[in-house]
C-alpha positions in Angstrom: -1.7 -12.7 11.9 0.9 -12.6 9.1 -0.2 -13.0 5.5 1.3 -15.7 3.4 3.4 -14.1 0.6 4.8 -16.6 -2.0 8.0 -15.8 -3.9 7.3 -15.6 -7.6 8.9 -14.5 -10.8 8.0 -11.3 -12.6 6.2 -13.4 -15.3 4.2 -15.3 -12.7 3.4 -12.0 -10.9 2.1 -10.4 -14.1 0.1 -13.4 -15.1 -1.6 -13.5 -11.7 -2.4 -9.8 -12.0 -3.9 -10.3 -15.5 -6.0 -13.2 -14.2 -7.2 -11.2 -11.3 -8.2 -8.3 -13.6 -10.0 -10.6 -16.0 -12.0 -12.5 -13.5 -14.1 -10.1 -11.4 -17.1 -11.2 -9.3 -15.5 -14.1 -7.5 -16.4 -14.7 -3.8 -14.5 -12.5 -1.4 -12.4 -13.9 1.4 -13.8 -13.4 4.8 -12.1 -11.0 7.2 -10.1 -12.5 10.1 -11.8 -11.9 13.4 -8.3 -11.6 14.9 -7.6 -8.2 13.3 -8.6 -5.0 15.0 -11.1 -2.7 13.3 -10.0 0.6 11.9 -9.6 3.0 14.8 -10.6 6.6 14.9 -11.8 9.4 17.1 -15.2 7.8 16.4 -16.6 4.3 16.3 -14.9 1.4 14.5 -15.1 1.2 10.7 -17.8 -1.2 9.5 -17.1 -2.5 6.0 -20.8 -3.5 5.6 -21.7 0.2 5.6 -19.3 0.9 2.7 -21.3 1.0 -0.5 -18.2 1.7 -2.6 -16.4 -1.5 -1.5 -13.2 0.5 -0.9 -13.0 0.0 2.9 -11.4 -3.4 3.1 -8.4 -3.2 5.4 -8.2 -3.1 9.2 -6.0 -0.7 11.2 -3.0 -2.3 12.8 -2.4 -1.7 16.5 0.1 0.8 17.7 0.2 3.2 14.7 3.0 5.7 15.3 1.8 9.2 16.0 4.3 10.5 13.3 2.1 8.7 10.7 -1.2 10.3 11.8 -3.0 12.0 8.9 -4.2 15.6 9.6 -7.1 15.9 12.0 -9.5 17.0 9.4 -8.8 14.1 7.0 -11.1 11.1 6.8 -10.9 7.7 5.1 -11.8 7.4 1.4 -10.4 3.9 1.0 -8.6 1.2 2.9 -7.2 -1.5 0.7 -4.8 -4.5 1.2 -2.1 -4.9 -1.3 0.2 -7.7 -2.5 3.0 -7.4 -5.0 6.7 -6.8 -5.3 9.3 -4.2 -4.5 11.7 -4.0 -7.5 15.3 -3.3 -6.7 18.2 -2.5 -9.1 21.9 -3.1 -8.4 23.4 0.3 -9.0 26.1 2.7 -7.8 24.5 5.2 -5.4 24.2 8.8 -6.7 26.6 9.8 -3.9 29.1 7.2 -5.1 30.6 4.3 -3.4 30.1 0.5 -3.7 27.1 -0.9 -5.7 23.9 -1.3 -3.7 20.4 -2.4 -4.2 18.3 0.7 -5.0 14.5 0.7 -5.1 13.3 1.1 -8.7 9.5 0.9 -8.1 6.7 -1.0 -6.4 4.4 -3.2 -8.5 1.2 -4.3 -6.6 -2.5 -5.0 -6.8 -4.8 -3.5 -4.2 -8.0 -5.3 -3.2 -9.0 -8.5 -1.4 -8.0 -11.9 -2.6 -10.1 -13.9 -5.1 -9.7 -11.3 -7.9 -11.3 -8.3 -6.3 -9.0 -5.8 -7.9 -9.7 -2.2 -6.8 -6.5 -0.4 -7.8 -2.9 -0.9 -8.9 0.3 0.6 -7.4 3.4 1.4 -9.4 6.3 3.9 -9.9 5.8 7.5 -8.9 4.8 6.3 -6.4 1.4 6.2 -8.0 -1.9 4.5 -7.3 -4.6 4.1 -9.9 -8.1 3.0 -9.2 -10.1 0.8 -11.6 -12.2 3.8 -12.4 -9.1 5.4 -13.9 -8.5 8.1 -11.3 -4.8 8.3 -10.3 -2.9 9.9 -7.5 0.9 10.3 -7.0 2.4 11.1 -3.6 5.6 12.1 -1.8 6.9 10.7 1.5 6.0 12.9 4.5 7.1 10.6 7.3 8.4 7.1 7.9 8.6 4.7 10.8 10.2 1.3 11.2 7.8 -1.6 10.9 7.3 -3.6 14.2 9.2 -6.5 12.5 12.7 -5.4 11.3 12.3 -7.9 8.4 9.5 -5.7 6.9 9.7 -2.5 4.9 8.9 0.7 6.9 5.4 2.2 7.5 4.8 5.5 5.7 2.8 8.6 5.6 2.6 10.2 2.1 1.2 13.5 0.9 -0.7 13.6 -2.4 1.2 15.5 -5.1 -0.7 15.1 -8.4 -4.1 13.8 -9.6 -5.4 12.6 -12.9 -9.0 11.9 -13.7 -12.2 11.9 -11.7 -13.1 9.0 -9.5 -12.2 7.3 -6.2 -8.7 8.7 -5.9 -9.4 12.2 -7.2 -10.0 13.7 -3.7 -7.2 11.8 -1.9 -4.8 14.1 0.0 -2.9 11.7 2.3 -1.9 8.0 2.1 -0.6 5.6 4.8 1.3 2.4 4.1 0.8 0.2 7.2 0.9 -3.4 8.2 3.8 -4.2 5.9 5.2 -7.7 5.4 8.5 -8.4 3.8 9.8 -6.3 0.9 13.4 -5.2 2.0 16.2 -5.2 -0.5 18.5 -8.3 -0.4 21.4 -8.2 2.0 23.8 -9.6 -0.6 24.2 -10.1 -4.3 24.9 -6.6 -5.6 28.5 -6.0 -6.7 30.4 -4.7 -9.8 29.6 -8.0 -11.5 25.9 -7.6 -11.1 25.4 -3.9 -11.9 22.0 -3.4 -13.6 20.6 -6.6 -12.2 17.0 -6.4 -11.0 15.3 -8.4 -8.2 11.7 -8.7 -7.3 11.0 -9.0 -3.6 7.5 -10.0 -2.6 5.7 -7.8 -0.1 2.2 -7.0 1.3 0.8 -3.9 3.0 -2.4 -2.1 3.8 -2.9 1.3 2.2 -5.2 3.9 3.8 -6.3 6.8 1.5 -7.7 10.0 3.0 -9.7 13.0 1.7 -10.7 16.2 3.4 -13.8 15.8 5.6 -16.9 17.8 5.1 -18.5 20.0 7.8 -20.2 17.8 10.4 -18.9 14.6 8.9 -17.8 11.8 11.3 -14.1 11.4 10.8 -12.6 8.0 10.4 -8.8 7.5 10.7 -6.2 4.8 11.3 -4.2 6.8 13.8 -2.4 6.7 17.2 -4.9 7.3 20.0 
């Protein structure tokens, strides 16, 4: 089932993020029974067993094998996100005609109703509300099932800052994307430097190394 993503201005987006961060404790939205549970070599992920509240997203069907995390990695967090992809009209580094170029993402991770667990911004970086931060680099990419959505990704952690939820993260998946591609038109010599905000949604799966004897949980191709 597709999520509803409303187009909004940068001001509106930032206001909504501020409101979410300022109003914790609201009732959480119930999970849809139509979504498949996180798949693994083991049993399905059960959110009720997650005392940290960081296992909120469900694994989409048909995850490409190219996006599988390493076999010894297990889920540390699984969070839905909504935000924008920010594009700038610029001349490509290789030259040629102006084109929309990704500047940065800007998103909030966590269920609706103000349950903010993390933010996502340039780097790409993810910072949990406990202050821990991870940046990552792209390891693999696969087209989304719907060509109108940005690709699914596998990213490898590059740097960490601070102790907390994201400190042990080694791999990240971006799956179940909705919308987000750059506009098809509107970037030309007259619009160089122009920025556009394209709404998007995705589910992010964060992995850490598993411990000896631990049951591994992954969102991966079977």
